mmCIF entry with sequence, helices, sheets and N, C-alpha, C, O atoms, coordinates in Angstrom:
data_MODEL
# 
_entry.id   MODEL 
# 
_entity.id                         1 
_entity.type                       polymer 
_entity.pdbx_number_of_molecules   1 
# 
_entity_poly.entity_id                      1 
_entity_poly.type                           'polypeptide(L)' 
_entity_poly.nstd_linkage                   no 
_entity_poly.nstd_monomer                   no 
_entity_poly.pdbx_seq_one_letter_code       MDIVRIIIAIFIPPLGVFLQVGLGGHFWLNILLTLFGYVPGLVHAIWVIAKK 
_entity_poly.pdbx_seq_one_letter_code_can   MDIVRIIIAIFIPPLGVFLQVGLGGHFWLNILLTLFGYVPGLVHAIWVIAKK 
_entity_poly.pdbx_strand_id                 A 
# 
loop_
_entity_poly_seq.entity_id 
_entity_poly_seq.num 
_entity_poly_seq.mon_id 
_entity_poly_seq.hetero 
1 1  MET n 
1 2  ASP n 
1 3  ILE n 
1 4  VAL n 
1 5  ARG n 
1 6  ILE n 
1 7  ILE n 
1 8  ILE n 
1 9  ALA n 
1 10 ILE n 
1 11 PHE n 
1 12 ILE n 
1 13 PRO n 
1 14 PRO n 
1 15 LEU n 
1 16 GLY n 
1 17 VAL n 
1 18 PHE n 
1 19 LEU n 
1 20 GLN n 
1 21 VAL n 
1 22 GLY n 
1 23 LEU n 
1 24 GLY n 
1 25 GLY n 
1 26 HIS n 
1 27 PHE n 
1 28 TRP n 
1 29 LEU n 
1 30 ASN n 
1 31 ILE n 
1 32 LEU n 
1 33 LEU n 
1 34 THR n 
1 35 LEU n 
1 36 PHE n 
1 37 GLY n 
1 38 TYR n 
1 39 VAL n 
1 40 PRO n 
1 41 GLY n 
1 42 LEU n 
1 43 VAL n 
1 44 HIS n 
1 45 ALA n 
1 46 ILE n 
1 47 TRP n 
1 48 VAL n 
1 49 ILE n 
1 50 ALA n 
1 51 LYS n 
1 52 LYS n 
# 
_struct_asym.id          A 
_struct_asym.entity_id   1 
# 
loop_
_struct_conf.conf_type_id 
_struct_conf.id 
_struct_conf.pdbx_PDB_helix_id 
_struct_conf.beg_label_comp_id 
_struct_conf.beg_label_asym_id 
_struct_conf.beg_label_seq_id 
_struct_conf.pdbx_beg_PDB_ins_code 
_struct_conf.end_label_comp_id 
_struct_conf.end_label_asym_id 
_struct_conf.end_label_seq_id 
_struct_conf.pdbx_end_PDB_ins_code 
_struct_conf.beg_auth_comp_id 
_struct_conf.beg_auth_asym_id 
_struct_conf.beg_auth_seq_id 
_struct_conf.end_auth_comp_id 
_struct_conf.end_auth_asym_id 
_struct_conf.end_auth_seq_id 
_struct_conf.pdbx_PDB_helix_class 
_struct_conf.details 
_struct_conf.pdbx_PDB_helix_length 
HELX_P HELX_P1 AA1 ASP A 2  ? PHE A 11 ? ASP A 2  PHE A 11 1 ? 10 
HELX_P HELX_P2 AA2 PRO A 13 ? VAL A 21 ? PRO A 13 VAL A 21 1 ? 9  
HELX_P HELX_P3 AA3 GLY A 25 ? PHE A 36 ? GLY A 25 PHE A 36 1 ? 12 
HELX_P HELX_P4 AA4 TYR A 38 ? LYS A 51 ? TYR A 38 LYS A 51 1 ? 14 
# 
_struct_conf_type.id          HELX_P 
_struct_conf_type.criteria    ? 
_struct_conf_type.reference   ? 
# 
loop_
_atom_site.group_PDB 
_atom_site.id 
_atom_site.type_symbol 
_atom_site.label_atom_id 
_atom_site.label_alt_id 
_atom_site.label_comp_id 
_atom_site.label_asym_id 
_atom_site.label_entity_id 
_atom_site.label_seq_id 
_atom_site.pdbx_PDB_ins_code 
_atom_site.Cartn_x 
_atom_site.Cartn_y 
_atom_site.Cartn_z 
_atom_site.occupancy 
_atom_site.B_iso_or_equiv 
_atom_site.pdbx_formal_charge 
_atom_site.auth_seq_id 
_atom_site.auth_comp_id 
_atom_site.auth_asym_id 
_atom_site.auth_atom_id 
_atom_site.pdbx_PDB_model_num 
ATOM 1   N N  . MET A 1 1  ? 12.790 -6.958  -12.899 1.00 0.00 ? 1  MET A N  1 
ATOM 2   C CA . MET A 1 1  ? 14.005 -7.702  -12.661 1.00 0.00 ? 1  MET A CA 1 
ATOM 3   C C  . MET A 1 1  ? 13.951 -8.462  -11.332 1.00 0.00 ? 1  MET A C  1 
ATOM 4   O O  . MET A 1 1  ? 14.590 -9.504  -11.188 1.00 0.00 ? 1  MET A O  1 
ATOM 5   N N  . ASP A 1 2  ? 13.189 -7.942  -10.363 1.00 0.00 ? 2  ASP A N  1 
ATOM 6   C CA . ASP A 1 2  ? 13.073 -8.638  -9.079  1.00 0.00 ? 2  ASP A CA 1 
ATOM 7   C C  . ASP A 1 2  ? 12.407 -10.002 -9.238  1.00 0.00 ? 2  ASP A C  1 
ATOM 8   O O  . ASP A 1 2  ? 12.738 -10.939 -8.512  1.00 0.00 ? 2  ASP A O  1 
ATOM 9   N N  . ILE A 1 3  ? 11.480 -10.119 -10.172 1.00 0.00 ? 3  ILE A N  1 
ATOM 10  C CA . ILE A 1 3  ? 10.818 -11.407 -10.394 1.00 0.00 ? 3  ILE A CA 1 
ATOM 11  C C  . ILE A 1 3  ? 11.841 -12.448 -10.842 1.00 0.00 ? 3  ILE A C  1 
ATOM 12  O O  . ILE A 1 3  ? 11.790 -13.596 -10.401 1.00 0.00 ? 3  ILE A O  1 
ATOM 13  N N  . VAL A 1 4  ? 12.758 -12.058 -11.706 1.00 0.00 ? 4  VAL A N  1 
ATOM 14  C CA . VAL A 1 4  ? 13.799 -12.988 -12.173 1.00 0.00 ? 4  VAL A CA 1 
ATOM 15  C C  . VAL A 1 4  ? 14.689 -13.399 -11.004 1.00 0.00 ? 4  VAL A C  1 
ATOM 16  O O  . VAL A 1 4  ? 15.039 -14.573 -10.878 1.00 0.00 ? 4  VAL A O  1 
ATOM 17  N N  . ARG A 1 5  ? 15.057 -12.448 -10.151 1.00 0.00 ? 5  ARG A N  1 
ATOM 18  C CA . ARG A 1 5  ? 15.894 -12.774 -8.985  1.00 0.00 ? 5  ARG A CA 1 
ATOM 19  C C  . ARG A 1 5  ? 15.171 -13.710 -8.027  1.00 0.00 ? 5  ARG A C  1 
ATOM 20  O O  . ARG A 1 5  ? 15.789 -14.616 -7.467  1.00 0.00 ? 5  ARG A O  1 
ATOM 21  N N  . ILE A 1 6  ? 13.887 -13.507 -7.833  1.00 0.00 ? 6  ILE A N  1 
ATOM 22  C CA . ILE A 1 6  ? 13.119 -14.381 -6.938  1.00 0.00 ? 6  ILE A CA 1 
ATOM 23  C C  . ILE A 1 6  ? 13.030 -15.787 -7.518  1.00 0.00 ? 6  ILE A C  1 
ATOM 24  O O  . ILE A 1 6  ? 13.149 -16.768 -6.784  1.00 0.00 ? 6  ILE A O  1 
ATOM 25  N N  . ILE A 1 7  ? 12.825 -15.894 -8.819  1.00 0.00 ? 7  ILE A N  1 
ATOM 26  C CA . ILE A 1 7  ? 12.777 -17.221 -9.456  1.00 0.00 ? 7  ILE A CA 1 
ATOM 27  C C  . ILE A 1 7  ? 14.129 -17.915 -9.316  1.00 0.00 ? 7  ILE A C  1 
ATOM 28  O O  . ILE A 1 7  ? 14.187 -19.111 -9.029  1.00 0.00 ? 7  ILE A O  1 
ATOM 29  N N  . ILE A 1 8  ? 15.214 -17.171 -9.516  1.00 0.00 ? 8  ILE A N  1 
ATOM 30  C CA . ILE A 1 8  ? 16.557 -17.751 -9.337  1.00 0.00 ? 8  ILE A CA 1 
ATOM 31  C C  . ILE A 1 8  ? 16.756 -18.165 -7.885  1.00 0.00 ? 8  ILE A C  1 
ATOM 32  O O  . ILE A 1 8  ? 17.337 -19.215 -7.611  1.00 0.00 ? 8  ILE A O  1 
ATOM 33  N N  . ALA A 1 9  ? 16.274 -17.339 -6.947  1.00 0.00 ? 9  ALA A N  1 
ATOM 34  C CA . ALA A 1 9  ? 16.435 -17.638 -5.517  1.00 0.00 ? 9  ALA A CA 1 
ATOM 35  C C  . ALA A 1 9  ? 15.669 -18.883 -5.107  1.00 0.00 ? 9  ALA A C  1 
ATOM 36  O O  . ALA A 1 9  ? 16.067 -19.567 -4.164  1.00 0.00 ? 9  ALA A O  1 
ATOM 37  N N  . ILE A 1 10 ? 14.584 -19.187 -5.793  1.00 0.00 ? 10 ILE A N  1 
ATOM 38  C CA . ILE A 1 10 ? 13.829 -20.402 -5.466  1.00 0.00 ? 10 ILE A CA 1 
ATOM 39  C C  . ILE A 1 10 ? 14.692 -21.638 -5.730  1.00 0.00 ? 10 ILE A C  1 
ATOM 40  O O  . ILE A 1 10 ? 14.631 -22.610 -4.978  1.00 0.00 ? 10 ILE A O  1 
ATOM 41  N N  . PHE A 1 11 ? 15.487 -21.600 -6.787  1.00 0.00 ? 11 PHE A N  1 
ATOM 42  C CA . PHE A 1 11 ? 16.323 -22.746 -7.123  1.00 0.00 ? 11 PHE A CA 1 
ATOM 43  C C  . PHE A 1 11 ? 17.673 -22.713 -6.410  1.00 0.00 ? 11 PHE A C  1 
ATOM 44  O O  . PHE A 1 11 ? 18.140 -23.743 -5.924  1.00 0.00 ? 11 PHE A O  1 
ATOM 45  N N  . ILE A 1 12 ? 18.303 -21.537 -6.344  1.00 0.00 ? 12 ILE A N  1 
ATOM 46  C CA . ILE A 1 12 ? 19.612 -21.387 -5.700  1.00 0.00 ? 12 ILE A CA 1 
ATOM 47  C C  . ILE A 1 12 ? 19.582 -20.089 -4.883  1.00 0.00 ? 12 ILE A C  1 
ATOM 48  O O  . ILE A 1 12 ? 19.929 -19.029 -5.404  1.00 0.00 ? 12 ILE A O  1 
ATOM 49  N N  . PRO A 1 13 ? 19.174 -20.160 -3.611  1.00 0.00 ? 13 PRO A N  1 
ATOM 50  C CA . PRO A 1 13 ? 19.029 -18.944 -2.806  1.00 0.00 ? 13 PRO A CA 1 
ATOM 51  C C  . PRO A 1 13 ? 20.259 -18.038 -2.759  1.00 0.00 ? 13 PRO A C  1 
ATOM 52  O O  . PRO A 1 13 ? 20.102 -16.824 -2.892  1.00 0.00 ? 13 PRO A O  1 
ATOM 53  N N  . PRO A 1 14 ? 21.484 -18.566 -2.576  1.00 0.00 ? 14 PRO A N  1 
ATOM 54  C CA . PRO A 1 14 ? 22.631 -17.650 -2.517  1.00 0.00 ? 14 PRO A CA 1 
ATOM 55  C C  . PRO A 1 14 ? 22.857 -16.879 -3.825  1.00 0.00 ? 14 PRO A C  1 
ATOM 56  O O  . PRO A 1 14 ? 23.322 -15.739 -3.796  1.00 0.00 ? 14 PRO A O  1 
ATOM 57  N N  . LEU A 1 15 ? 22.537 -17.481 -4.945  1.00 0.00 ? 15 LEU A N  1 
ATOM 58  C CA . LEU A 1 15 ? 22.715 -16.786 -6.218  1.00 0.00 ? 15 LEU A CA 1 
ATOM 59  C C  . LEU A 1 15 ? 21.759 -15.603 -6.334  1.00 0.00 ? 15 LEU A C  1 
ATOM 60  O O  . LEU A 1 15 ? 22.145 -14.543 -6.826  1.00 0.00 ? 15 LEU A O  1 
ATOM 61  N N  . GLY A 1 16 ? 20.529 -15.775 -5.891  1.00 0.00 ? 16 GLY A N  1 
ATOM 62  C CA . GLY A 1 16 ? 19.582 -14.663 -5.902  1.00 0.00 ? 16 GLY A CA 1 
ATOM 63  C C  . GLY A 1 16 ? 20.043 -13.509 -5.026  1.00 0.00 ? 16 GLY A C  1 
ATOM 64  O O  . GLY A 1 16 ? 19.899 -12.345 -5.401  1.00 0.00 ? 16 GLY A O  1 
ATOM 65  N N  . VAL A 1 17 ? 20.597 -13.826 -3.862  1.00 0.00 ? 17 VAL A N  1 
ATOM 66  C CA . VAL A 1 17 ? 21.115 -12.783 -2.972  1.00 0.00 ? 17 VAL A CA 1 
ATOM 67  C C  . VAL A 1 17 ? 22.346 -12.124 -3.590  1.00 0.00 ? 17 VAL A C  1 
ATOM 68  O O  . VAL A 1 17 ? 22.501 -10.905 -3.521  1.00 0.00 ? 17 VAL A O  1 
ATOM 69  N N  . PHE A 1 18 ? 23.207 -12.917 -4.185  1.00 0.00 ? 18 PHE A N  1 
ATOM 70  C CA . PHE A 1 18 ? 24.402 -12.368 -4.825  1.00 0.00 ? 18 PHE A CA 1 
ATOM 71  C C  . PHE A 1 18 ? 24.032 -11.383 -5.931  1.00 0.00 ? 18 PHE A C  1 
ATOM 72  O O  . PHE A 1 18 ? 24.652 -10.326 -6.048  1.00 0.00 ? 18 PHE A O  1 
ATOM 73  N N  . LEU A 1 19 ? 23.038 -11.714 -6.734  1.00 0.00 ? 19 LEU A N  1 
ATOM 74  C CA . LEU A 1 19 ? 22.615 -10.815 -7.808  1.00 0.00 ? 19 LEU A CA 1 
ATOM 75  C C  . LEU A 1 19 ? 22.034 -9.518  -7.261  1.00 0.00 ? 19 LEU A C  1 
ATOM 76  O O  . LEU A 1 19 ? 22.072 -8.489  -7.935  1.00 0.00 ? 19 LEU A O  1 
ATOM 77  N N  . GLN A 1 20 ? 21.498 -9.558  -6.044  1.00 0.00 ? 20 GLN A N  1 
ATOM 78  C CA . GLN A 1 20 ? 20.908 -8.361  -5.450  1.00 0.00 ? 20 GLN A CA 1 
ATOM 79  C C  . GLN A 1 20 ? 21.942 -7.487  -4.741  1.00 0.00 ? 20 GLN A C  1 
ATOM 80  O O  . GLN A 1 20 ? 21.963 -6.273  -4.940  1.00 0.00 ? 20 GLN A O  1 
ATOM 81  N N  . VAL A 1 21 ? 22.801 -8.095  -3.913  1.00 0.00 ? 21 VAL A N  1 
ATOM 82  C CA . VAL A 1 21 ? 23.694 -7.304  -3.054  1.00 0.00 ? 21 VAL A CA 1 
ATOM 83  C C  . VAL A 1 21 ? 25.179 -7.547  -3.281  1.00 0.00 ? 21 VAL A C  1 
ATOM 84  O O  . VAL A 1 21 ? 25.996 -6.819  -2.718  1.00 0.00 ? 21 VAL A O  1 
ATOM 85  N N  . GLY A 1 22 ? 25.560 -8.521  -4.067  1.00 0.00 ? 22 GLY A N  1 
ATOM 86  C CA . GLY A 1 22 ? 26.976 -8.810  -4.285  1.00 0.00 ? 22 GLY A CA 1 
ATOM 87  C C  . GLY A 1 22 ? 27.551 -9.656  -3.159  1.00 0.00 ? 22 GLY A C  1 
ATOM 88  O O  . GLY A 1 22 ? 26.824 -10.396 -2.496  1.00 0.00 ? 22 GLY A O  1 
ATOM 89  N N  . LEU A 1 23 ? 28.853 -9.547  -2.945  1.00 0.00 ? 23 LEU A N  1 
ATOM 90  C CA . LEU A 1 23 ? 29.542 -10.377 -1.952  1.00 0.00 ? 23 LEU A CA 1 
ATOM 91  C C  . LEU A 1 23 ? 29.558 -9.725  -0.575  1.00 0.00 ? 23 LEU A C  1 
ATOM 92  O O  . LEU A 1 23 ? 30.595 -9.711  0.088   1.00 0.00 ? 23 LEU A O  1 
ATOM 93  N N  . GLY A 1 24 ? 28.442 -9.195  -0.144  1.00 0.00 ? 24 GLY A N  1 
ATOM 94  C CA . GLY A 1 24 ? 28.344 -8.555  1.162   1.00 0.00 ? 24 GLY A CA 1 
ATOM 95  C C  . GLY A 1 24 ? 27.979 -9.542  2.257   1.00 0.00 ? 24 GLY A C  1 
ATOM 96  O O  . GLY A 1 24 ? 27.996 -10.757 2.062   1.00 0.00 ? 24 GLY A O  1 
ATOM 97  N N  . GLY A 1 25 ? 27.654 -8.994  3.396   1.00 0.00 ? 25 GLY A N  1 
ATOM 98  C CA . GLY A 1 25 ? 27.304 -9.807  4.553   1.00 0.00 ? 25 GLY A CA 1 
ATOM 99  C C  . GLY A 1 25 ? 26.054 -10.640 4.348   1.00 0.00 ? 25 GLY A C  1 
ATOM 100 O O  . GLY A 1 25 ? 25.972 -11.765 4.840   1.00 0.00 ? 25 GLY A O  1 
ATOM 101 N N  . HIS A 1 26 ? 25.075 -10.099 3.625   1.00 0.00 ? 26 HIS A N  1 
ATOM 102 C CA . HIS A 1 26 ? 23.844 -10.860 3.377   1.00 0.00 ? 26 HIS A CA 1 
ATOM 103 C C  . HIS A 1 26 ? 24.124 -12.114 2.553   1.00 0.00 ? 26 HIS A C  1 
ATOM 104 O O  . HIS A 1 26 ? 23.494 -13.151 2.765   1.00 0.00 ? 26 HIS A O  1 
ATOM 105 N N  . PHE A 1 27 ? 25.057 -12.023 1.624   1.00 0.00 ? 27 PHE A N  1 
ATOM 106 C CA . PHE A 1 27 ? 25.404 -13.189 0.815   1.00 0.00 ? 27 PHE A CA 1 
ATOM 107 C C  . PHE A 1 27 ? 25.968 -14.308 1.677   1.00 0.00 ? 27 PHE A C  1 
ATOM 108 O O  . PHE A 1 27 ? 25.547 -15.460 1.570   1.00 0.00 ? 27 PHE A O  1 
ATOM 109 N N  . TRP A 1 28 ? 26.933 -13.957 2.539   1.00 0.00 ? 28 TRP A N  1 
ATOM 110 C CA . TRP A 1 28 ? 27.561 -14.986 3.378   1.00 0.00 ? 28 TRP A CA 1 
ATOM 111 C C  . TRP A 1 28 ? 26.589 -15.544 4.409   1.00 0.00 ? 28 TRP A C  1 
ATOM 112 O O  . TRP A 1 28 ? 26.631 -16.731 4.730   1.00 0.00 ? 28 TRP A O  1 
ATOM 113 N N  . LEU A 1 29 ? 25.709 -14.683 4.929   1.00 0.00 ? 29 LEU A N  1 
ATOM 114 C CA . LEU A 1 29 ? 24.681 -15.165 5.843   1.00 0.00 ? 29 LEU A CA 1 
ATOM 115 C C  . LEU A 1 29 ? 23.748 -16.136 5.128   1.00 0.00 ? 29 LEU A C  1 
ATOM 116 O O  . LEU A 1 29 ? 23.333 -17.144 5.700   1.00 0.00 ? 29 LEU A O  1 
ATOM 117 N N  . ASN A 1 30 ? 23.424 -15.831 3.886   1.00 0.00 ? 30 ASN A N  1 
ATOM 118 C CA . ASN A 1 30 ? 22.539 -16.720 3.136   1.00 0.00 ? 30 ASN A CA 1 
ATOM 119 C C  . ASN A 1 30 ? 23.202 -18.054 2.841   1.00 0.00 ? 30 ASN A C  1 
ATOM 120 O O  . ASN A 1 30 ? 22.539 -19.091 2.868   1.00 0.00 ? 30 ASN A O  1 
ATOM 121 N N  . ILE A 1 31 ? 24.505 -18.045 2.558   1.00 0.00 ? 31 ILE A N  1 
ATOM 122 C CA . ILE A 1 31 ? 25.235 -19.308 2.371   1.00 0.00 ? 31 ILE A CA 1 
ATOM 123 C C  . ILE A 1 31 ? 25.107 -20.158 3.635   1.00 0.00 ? 31 ILE A C  1 
ATOM 124 O O  . ILE A 1 31 ? 24.802 -21.349 3.564   1.00 0.00 ? 31 ILE A O  1 
ATOM 125 N N  . LEU A 1 32 ? 25.341 -19.537 4.787   1.00 0.00 ? 32 LEU A N  1 
ATOM 126 C CA . LEU A 1 32 ? 25.263 -20.248 6.061   1.00 0.00 ? 32 LEU A CA 1 
ATOM 127 C C  . LEU A 1 32 ? 23.858 -20.785 6.307   1.00 0.00 ? 32 LEU A C  1 
ATOM 128 O O  . LEU A 1 32 ? 23.698 -21.943 6.691   1.00 0.00 ? 32 LEU A O  1 
ATOM 129 N N  . LEU A 1 33 ? 22.840 -19.956 6.089   1.00 0.00 ? 33 LEU A N  1 
ATOM 130 C CA . LEU A 1 33 ? 21.459 -20.400 6.304   1.00 0.00 ? 33 LEU A CA 1 
ATOM 131 C C  . LEU A 1 33 ? 21.081 -21.524 5.349   1.00 0.00 ? 33 LEU A C  1 
ATOM 132 O O  . LEU A 1 33 ? 20.373 -22.454 5.737   1.00 0.00 ? 33 LEU A O  1 
ATOM 133 N N  . THR A 1 34 ? 21.541 -21.449 4.113   1.00 0.00 ? 34 THR A N  1 
ATOM 134 C CA . THR A 1 34 ? 21.230 -22.492 3.147   1.00 0.00 ? 34 THR A CA 1 
ATOM 135 C C  . THR A 1 34 ? 21.909 -23.803 3.536   1.00 0.00 ? 34 THR A C  1 
ATOM 136 O O  . THR A 1 34 ? 21.351 -24.876 3.308   1.00 0.00 ? 34 THR A O  1 
ATOM 137 N N  . LEU A 1 35 ? 23.091 -23.732 4.111   1.00 0.00 ? 35 LEU A N  1 
ATOM 138 C CA . LEU A 1 35 ? 23.761 -24.950 4.572   1.00 0.00 ? 35 LEU A CA 1 
ATOM 139 C C  . LEU A 1 35 ? 23.003 -25.592 5.730   1.00 0.00 ? 35 LEU A C  1 
ATOM 140 O O  . LEU A 1 35 ? 22.984 -26.817 5.856   1.00 0.00 ? 35 LEU A O  1 
ATOM 141 N N  . PHE A 1 36 ? 22.373 -24.766 6.580   1.00 0.00 ? 36 PHE A N  1 
ATOM 142 C CA . PHE A 1 36 ? 21.585 -25.300 7.686   1.00 0.00 ? 36 PHE A CA 1 
ATOM 143 C C  . PHE A 1 36 ? 20.256 -25.884 7.210   1.00 0.00 ? 36 PHE A C  1 
ATOM 144 O O  . PHE A 1 36 ? 19.680 -26.748 7.872   1.00 0.00 ? 36 PHE A O  1 
ATOM 145 N N  . GLY A 1 37 ? 19.784 -25.422 6.088   1.00 0.00 ? 37 GLY A N  1 
ATOM 146 C CA . GLY A 1 37 ? 18.530 -25.934 5.538   1.00 0.00 ? 37 GLY A CA 1 
ATOM 147 C C  . GLY A 1 37 ? 18.082 -25.058 4.380   1.00 0.00 ? 37 GLY A C  1 
ATOM 148 O O  . GLY A 1 37 ? 18.331 -23.853 4.366   1.00 0.00 ? 37 GLY A O  1 
ATOM 149 N N  . TYR A 1 38 ? 17.435 -25.659 3.432   1.00 0.00 ? 38 TYR A N  1 
ATOM 150 C CA . TYR A 1 38 ? 17.011 -24.932 2.235   1.00 0.00 ? 38 TYR A CA 1 
ATOM 151 C C  . TYR A 1 38 ? 16.004 -23.833 2.562   1.00 0.00 ? 38 TYR A C  1 
ATOM 152 O O  . TYR A 1 38 ? 16.091 -22.731 2.019   1.00 0.00 ? 38 TYR A O  1 
ATOM 153 N N  . VAL A 1 39 ? 15.055 -24.124 3.440   1.00 0.00 ? 39 VAL A N  1 
ATOM 154 C CA . VAL A 1 39 ? 13.973 -23.172 3.725   1.00 0.00 ? 39 VAL A CA 1 
ATOM 155 C C  . VAL A 1 39 ? 14.490 -21.887 4.383   1.00 0.00 ? 39 VAL A C  1 
ATOM 156 O O  . VAL A 1 39 ? 14.090 -20.806 3.952   1.00 0.00 ? 39 VAL A O  1 
ATOM 157 N N  . PRO A 1 40 ? 15.358 -21.945 5.406   1.00 0.00 ? 40 PRO A N  1 
ATOM 158 C CA . PRO A 1 40 ? 15.869 -20.681 5.959   1.00 0.00 ? 40 PRO A CA 1 
ATOM 159 C C  . PRO A 1 40 ? 16.616 -19.844 4.928   1.00 0.00 ? 40 PRO A C  1 
ATOM 160 O O  . PRO A 1 40 ? 16.488 -18.620 4.918   1.00 0.00 ? 40 PRO A O  1 
ATOM 161 N N  . GLY A 1 41 ? 17.387 -20.481 4.069   1.00 0.00 ? 41 GLY A N  1 
ATOM 162 C CA . GLY A 1 41 ? 18.090 -19.763 3.019   1.00 0.00 ? 41 GLY A CA 1 
ATOM 163 C C  . GLY A 1 41 ? 17.135 -19.144 2.020   1.00 0.00 ? 41 GLY A C  1 
ATOM 164 O O  . GLY A 1 41 ? 17.358 -18.026 1.556   1.00 0.00 ? 41 GLY A O  1 
ATOM 165 N N  . LEU A 1 42 ? 16.081 -19.856 1.686   1.00 0.00 ? 42 LEU A N  1 
ATOM 166 C CA . LEU A 1 42 ? 15.081 -19.345 0.747   1.00 0.00 ? 42 LEU A CA 1 
ATOM 167 C C  . LEU A 1 42 ? 14.335 -18.153 1.323   1.00 0.00 ? 42 LEU A C  1 
ATOM 168 O O  . LEU A 1 42 ? 14.140 -17.150 0.636   1.00 0.00 ? 42 LEU A O  1 
ATOM 169 N N  . VAL A 1 43 ? 13.921 -18.253 2.566   1.00 0.00 ? 43 VAL A N  1 
ATOM 170 C CA . VAL A 1 43 ? 13.196 -17.151 3.212   1.00 0.00 ? 43 VAL A CA 1 
ATOM 171 C C  . VAL A 1 43 ? 14.080 -15.908 3.290   1.00 0.00 ? 43 VAL A C  1 
ATOM 172 O O  . VAL A 1 43 ? 13.626 -14.800 3.002   1.00 0.00 ? 43 VAL A O  1 
ATOM 173 N N  . HIS A 1 44 ? 15.329 -16.091 3.674   1.00 0.00 ? 44 HIS A N  1 
ATOM 174 C CA . HIS A 1 44 ? 16.244 -14.954 3.757   1.00 0.00 ? 44 HIS A CA 1 
ATOM 175 C C  . HIS A 1 44 ? 16.473 -14.341 2.372   1.00 0.00 ? 44 HIS A C  1 
ATOM 176 O O  . HIS A 1 44 ? 16.496 -13.118 2.234   1.00 0.00 ? 44 HIS A O  1 
ATOM 177 N N  . ALA A 1 45 ? 16.638 -15.168 1.365   1.00 0.00 ? 45 ALA A N  1 
ATOM 178 C CA . ALA A 1 45 ? 16.875 -14.656 0.012   1.00 0.00 ? 45 ALA A CA 1 
ATOM 179 C C  . ALA A 1 45 ? 15.691 -13.829 -0.479  1.00 0.00 ? 45 ALA A C  1 
ATOM 180 O O  . ALA A 1 45 ? 15.878 -12.747 -1.036  1.00 0.00 ? 45 ALA A O  1 
ATOM 181 N N  . ILE A 1 46 ? 14.498 -14.321 -0.280  1.00 0.00 ? 46 ILE A N  1 
ATOM 182 C CA . ILE A 1 46 ? 13.308 -13.574 -0.723  1.00 0.00 ? 46 ILE A CA 1 
ATOM 183 C C  . ILE A 1 46 ? 13.167 -12.286 0.080   1.00 0.00 ? 46 ILE A C  1 
ATOM 184 O O  . ILE A 1 46 ? 12.762 -11.259 -0.465  1.00 0.00 ? 46 ILE A O  1 
ATOM 185 N N  . TRP A 1 47 ? 13.493 -12.330 1.358   1.00 0.00 ? 47 TRP A N  1 
ATOM 186 C CA . TRP A 1 47 ? 13.430 -11.132 2.181   1.00 0.00 ? 47 TRP A CA 1 
ATOM 187 C C  . TRP A 1 47 ? 14.421 -10.074 1.689   1.00 0.00 ? 47 TRP A C  1 
ATOM 188 O O  . TRP A 1 47 ? 14.071 -8.899  1.585   1.00 0.00 ? 47 TRP A O  1 
ATOM 189 N N  . VAL A 1 48 ? 15.649 -10.486 1.388   1.00 0.00 ? 48 VAL A N  1 
ATOM 190 C CA . VAL A 1 48 ? 16.662 -9.538  0.914   1.00 0.00 ? 48 VAL A CA 1 
ATOM 191 C C  . VAL A 1 48 ? 16.250 -8.943  -0.428  1.00 0.00 ? 48 VAL A C  1 
ATOM 192 O O  . VAL A 1 48 ? 16.390 -7.737  -0.634  1.00 0.00 ? 48 VAL A O  1 
ATOM 193 N N  . ILE A 1 49 ? 15.748 -9.762  -1.335  1.00 0.00 ? 49 ILE A N  1 
ATOM 194 C CA . ILE A 1 49 ? 15.349 -9.275  -2.651  1.00 0.00 ? 49 ILE A CA 1 
ATOM 195 C C  . ILE A 1 49 ? 14.163 -8.342  -2.549  1.00 0.00 ? 49 ILE A C  1 
ATOM 196 O O  . ILE A 1 49 ? 14.134 -7.311  -3.220  1.00 0.00 ? 49 ILE A O  1 
ATOM 197 N N  . ALA A 1 50 ? 13.187 -8.675  -1.730  1.00 0.00 ? 50 ALA A N  1 
ATOM 198 C CA . ALA A 1 50 ? 11.975 -7.847  -1.610  1.00 0.00 ? 50 ALA A CA 1 
ATOM 199 C C  . ALA A 1 50 ? 12.242 -6.553  -0.859  1.00 0.00 ? 50 ALA A C  1 
ATOM 200 O O  . ALA A 1 50 ? 11.543 -5.562  -1.072  1.00 0.00 ? 50 ALA A O  1 
ATOM 201 N N  . LYS A 1 51 ? 13.247 -6.543  0.022   1.00 0.00 ? 51 LYS A N  1 
ATOM 202 C CA . LYS A 1 51 ? 13.542 -5.372  0.833   1.00 0.00 ? 51 LYS A CA 1 
ATOM 203 C C  . LYS A 1 51 ? 14.077 -4.219  -0.014  1.00 0.00 ? 51 LYS A C  1 
ATOM 204 O O  . LYS A 1 51 ? 13.790 -3.060  0.286   1.00 0.00 ? 51 LYS A O  1 
ATOM 205 N N  . LYS A 1 52 ? 14.822 -4.499  -1.032  1.00 0.00 ? 52 LYS A N  1 
ATOM 206 C CA . LYS A 1 52 ? 15.470 -3.445  -1.845  1.00 0.00 ? 52 LYS A CA 1 
ATOM 207 C C  . LYS A 1 52 ? 14.517 -2.810  -2.817  1.00 0.00 ? 52 LYS A C  1 
ATOM 208 O O  . LYS A 1 52 ? 14.905 -1.914  -3.566  1.00 0.00 ? 52 LYS A O  1 
# 
């Protein structure tokens, strides 16, 4: 299931984080990072998904 989340995170990073942790702090941080740039949001999303 993590592979599916990572593939989703490649296209929409906040959605991948949401599927992993829900509406927690990591989700809102990822929204902010994605607004600053796609790459920071992507890196954070993959980190959150791989960490669990």
